[in-house]
N, C-alpha and C positions, 0 to 999 in steps of 0.2 A: 231598191228602186223607189224613186221619189213618187209618191201618189199625187194624182192630179186633184186640186181640190173640187168641192160639189159645188160650191158658188162660182160663178163666172169669172174669169179675170178681168180686172178694170177696162185694161186697153182693149181685148178682145169685146167687150161689151159695147166700148163706142164705136166699133168698127161696125158691127152687126146691127147696132141699133141706126145707123146710117142707110144700110141695105134693107133692112125691115120696114122701118118707119118711113124710109125718104120714097117710097115707091108704094103704088096701089098693090102690084103684085111681087114680089121678088122671087127671082128663081132659084131654084134649088143651087145652080150653077154659080149664080151669085154671091150666094152663101158659101157656098163650099171654097170659093175663090178667096174669098175674106178670109176664111180659116186659113187656108195653104200659106196665104201673104203673112198671117200673124206667126202661123208657126215657122217659118223661114225667118221671121224677125229675133227668134231664139236660137237659130242654128239647127231647126229639127228639120229634116226633109220626111216628108209623110210617105209612107207606103201606099198600096193600092186604095185610091179613095171613091172608088166606085159602091164601096159599101156604104161609105160615109154618106154619098151623094143621094143614095137609094132611101137613108134613113131621114135626110134633112126633107128628102121630096116628099115621104110619106109625112111629116111632121107640118109640112106647109100645106099639102092637101087636106090634113085632117079638120083644120078650123079655120076661120078667117083673121085670127089673130095671133099671130106668134111671137113671143117674146124673147130675147137674145138668151135668156136662162132658160128656156124650152131647146134653141138649138144647141147650147153647151151640153145639156144632157145627153144628146145623142153624139155630139164631138168627143165627149169624155168618154163615155162607154168605147167608141171607135179607137180612140188613143190607147186607153187600158188593155183593150183586146189584141191590140196591136204591139203591145210590149213595150210602149215608147215613154220613157220617164219624163216625168215634170220637170222643167227647168226650176233650178232654186231660187227662193224670192219673188215668188210669181204674185203680182199685186192682184189682190182680190179685192170686190165690192165687200164691204160689211153689211149686215141685214139692215133693210130699209134703207142705204145710201142712197138709193136710184130715185127714192119718193120724197127725199130730206127737202128738196128744193120746191117742192110743188105745192 
C-alpha cells in the first residue's frame, strides 16, 4: 500500500488555497468538493465522504484561519482509514515552499 504524504500535495494545495483564502467563510461542502475533484484527477473514487465532511466542518469551526495543510491532515487520515492507496509520484510541497516568494 502506498502511503499518503504528511505534506499536502502541491496541486491540492493550490485548489484548497483558492477555496479557503478566496472567501470570508469557506463551507465544509466547498472544501470537500475540492478534495473529491482532486481525487478524481488521480482516478480515485471516494468512499463515504460524510466522515470527511464532518472532520472538515469541525476543523473550520475550530478557529478563524484554516490553512490547506490543516485540511490535508483531516483528508489524509480519512484516506488512510478508508484504505485508499496514494498514487505514485504525487507532487508535494517542500518545507517552507509556500513562503518562499513572500
